[in-house]
N, C-alpha and C positions, 0 to 999 in steps of 0.2 A: 481358430487358429489351425485347423487343418490345412487348410491351403498353404501356410507357412510353413508346416512341418514336412508337407509332400515337397514345395520346393527345395528345401533344405535338403531333403534326400535325393531329389534330382540333381543337386550340384554336387553331392557326394559321389554319385552314379557318374557323373560326367568326369570329376577329377579322376576316380579310378580308372574310367576308360584312356582318359589323356597319358595317365602314367603307364597303362598296358600297352599302348600305343608306343610309346617312347622305348618301351622294353623288347617290343616286338621287332622291332629294327634291328637287333643285334642277337635274336635267337630263331631257332627254328620254327616254321610257320604253326604247328600243331602246338608246341610248347608256348607259342606265343599268343595263340588264341585262349588257351588253358589259363595263362596269366593273366590276360587281361580281364575274362570273366571273373577270374577271383579277386582282382583288384577293384573290379566295378561292384563286387558284392561287397567286399570289404570297406569299399569308399562309401556305399550307401547305408550299412550297419553303422558306420562310425557317425555318420550325420544323422542317424537315428537316435543313437545315445546321446550326442551332443543338441541334437534339437530343442529339448527342453530350457539349457542355459541360453541358447542361441535366442530362442523365443523371448525369454526373460528380458534379455539385454535389447532387443528389437522393441518392446513393449516400453521399455525405460526410455530408450531413445525417442520414441514417438512420443513419448508423455512430454518430455523435456521440450522436443519442438513444438509440439502444439502451446505448451505454456508461452514459449518465446512468441511464437506467432501471434497469438491472441494479445499478444501485450505490445507488438510492434505498432509503432505509431505511425500514422499515413504520413506525417512530414518526415519520418525517417525513411520511409520506403522512396517517397519524392525525391529527397536528398540524396539517397545513394544511386537511385537510376540517373538523375542528373549527372552525380560524379562520374559513373560509367560512361553515359554518353560523352562527356568531356574527354576522358581517358581515350575512347576508340577514336574520337576525332583527332586528337592530338598524336597518337599512335599511327594513324594512316599518314599525317602530313609527316612526321618523322620518318616513317618508312619510304616516302616518296623522295625525301630530302638524302637519306643515307643509302638508297638502292645502287648507288655506282661505287660505293665503298667495296672493296674486293671482298674482306671477310665478313661484310654484313649479310646474313644469311635470315632465314625465317626462324631460326633458333633464336637470334637476337633480336629479331621482330617479336616474338613471342615474349621474351623476358622484358622488353622494354614495355609491351602492353600490359603486362601482368604488374609491373612497377608503377607505371601510371595510374591503374585502376585502383590499386590498394592507396596509393596518395591521393587521388582525386575523391575516393568513396570515404576514406576516412575524415577527411576534411570537411566534406560535405555533412557527414554525419555530426562531426561536430559544431556544425553551424545550422543544424537542421531546421532551427526557429526560423530562418530566412526564407524556408522553402514552403510556408504555408500556403502561398497561392498556387502551389501547384499539386498539393495532397486533396484528395476528392475521397469522400464528401466532406465539405467544409462545415466547420463549427464556428457559429457567429463568435466574433472575438470583441471586447469592448473593455478598455482599461478600466480597472478597479471593480469589475464585477466579482461578486461575491455567491458561490455556489453553496446552498443551504441542505445540511446534513439531516436525516429525519430526528436524530437524538436532539440535537440543539432546536429543532422545531417544536417537539414534544416538551423541551424544557420550558420555553415560554419567555424567557427572560430576553430573548433578542427583541422582543416587543419594547419593552423598556428601553433598552441601548439606540432603539429606532426613534423612540420619542424623545431622547436625550439628543439626538444628533450626533451619536458617536458612532454611528455605521452608515458611512457614506456608499457612494457607488451602486452600480444596479445590482439588485438581488435577483438570483436565478434558483428556480426549482426544478431539477431534472426530473423528466416524466416518469423514470423508474423509482426517483424518491416518492412521488407522488401516489404512484402504485402500491408501493411499501406502505404508505399510512392508509390508503383504501383498504388494503389487505387485511391490516390490523385493526381497523375500525368494523371489519364485516366477521372478526375472528370469534370462534365459540367461547374463548377463553375470556372472562369477564374483563381483568385487569390489562389485557393486552387491548380490549375492544375499546376501554376507557383511555388509553393512551393513544391509540389511533384517533378516535374522535377529538382529544385535546388537540392533537398535532393540526388536524383540519380546522380546527376553532383557532389555533394560532395563525395559521396561513391567511384566514378571513380577516383577521385583525393587522396583520401585516399590509394585506392590500388593500385596508382601508386608510393606511399610513402613506403607503408608497405602492406603485404599480411593480407586480411581479412578473418577470418573463418565465414561462414554462419552456425549458429547453427540450424540445422531443428530439432526443438524442439516445441510442441505446446501440449496445455491443453484445458480443456474445459472451463477456467475461462472467464467470460464476458467481461472483458475488458483489453485492453493492457497494462496498468499500474498494474494489478493484475498478468499477465502472466510474466511480467517483474522481479517483486518481486519475483515469485515462482522460475523462472529461476536461479536468484540471488542466491537466497537461495539452490537450487540445485546444483548449480556450484562453489559457493563460490567465485564468481566475484563481482567486483564492477560495478556499474552504474553510466555512464555518461550521465549526464542530466541537463537541464535549469528549469525544472519543479518542482516548491518549494514545490508544493501540492504532488508529487510523493517523493521528498526526505523526507518531514515528515514522510509518510506511511512507506516507506520503513526504515528509522530510527528505527520505532518502531518495526519493523520485525528483527531488529539486521542487516540490509544489509548496507554496505558503501556506500555513495554516493559522486560522484566528480562532484561540479558544475561549468560549467566554468563562468557562471555569475557572482556566488559567488567570483571565484579567480579573475575576473576583477574587482569586487567593491574593495576586499581586496588591489588590487596592485594600486588603484587609489593614486594617488601623495596625501599627508597630506598637506594641507595648514593652517598655523598657523596665529594667529593675529599678523600684524606688517609686515606679507611678501609683497613683491611689485609684483604687475601682470600686465601684459599688456593684455587689453581685448577691444574687438571692441563691443561699444554700438549698440544694433540692435534694440531696442524699449524702450518705457517707462514703467515705473513701477507702481506700484498701488498708490502711493504717489506721491503728487506734485514735479516736476522737479526730481524726481528718473529715472535712467537709467537702463536697463537690457543687460546683455552681458553672452556669455556663453564659457567655456572653451572649450579646444578639444576633452575632455572626455564627453561633455555635461553637465557638473555642469554648474548651473544658478549661476551668479554673479549679485547681486543687488548694485548699487552704486548711493551714494546720491548726488545730485545736478549734474549728468550728463547726463541730457537727452539734453545738448547744444552740447553735442559730439556725438550725434547721428551719425551711419556711419563711425566712426572714432577710430583707434587705441587709447586706452587710459591708462596711467598708474595708476593704483588705490594702495591703500593701505589696506588689509586686515583686518578688523574689529572684525568679529566673523566669526565663521564655524558652520553651524548648520545641523544636521543629521534630515531629516523630514521622514514621512511614504512613499513619494514619491521619494526620494533621498537626495543627500547633497546639500544645499544652501550658498552661501558666501555673506556675507554682507560687502561691502567695503566704502570707502571714495577716494575722489580724493587725487592724490598724491602732495605735496604740490607745486612742480613746476609746475604741470598742472594747479593747481589752479591759482597760480601765472601769469602764460602766458595768460590765459584767462581774468583775470583781466587787465593786462596789455593792 
């Protein structure tokens, strides 16, 4: 940042020189020279004092510009360029028509050009999807395409969904996702290595069921999630993922998300008060004599006075069904026959 600091000091020096020359016009020559040198020195020293703060502002502005630039869609650039071209052409036509008007000067021409530019560029950006053919490079678009995230590949349930026919359209695996799985499979950590190998095995199973397309596309965005969202915006595809944070950010960008986890939660059977269940009590609860069991889908069932049935399948009656931040919990009591049998 030395070059930036020197540039700031040079600007302070030039401002001091300009101020000194302005004063020299109304002062004697000797006094004007002294004042000019003093102002130049003062300007340079002031710039030196302000340089750290100015550097910080420049760095922040540069970082914001970089983030905006890397997220810029080729369609948006193509749309804005097309809108600006149309605005300039219309401005030239209007200037030719109105040049005979007495009050029409270059100032009016500039105002008209800026107004047309703002209108046509903003209109083109709002309809940027229509300018896909003008953007370069092009990403292959196919209606109904699904982009697979690494976590949903490693999860493996997508294979069963595909076999059951619930996942239509073309399946697309971005090249950077494939590289991520390969990196995991070669990782020194055993757990990560197992996850990576599982992901590659799932891809083999998917390829046996339906052709997969590897999208050889990449960008300079820092994270995989950012790349996936950009590719989805460019290709018009939906993202298949189990990452809730990625889903939230993608929806803010107008990208559709398919979450297998959310689908599984939505398809869980709804248990109502009064329903009878058979559950195996596996441990005690927080309250005295409480028993805790689990349904096949992992839902916790808390049963009053059931600790005595520990390790046994027990018929219970649902009392309440509560949705918590960690999942669904069912509160139940012993079925009347179970309680009578134990009493007897």
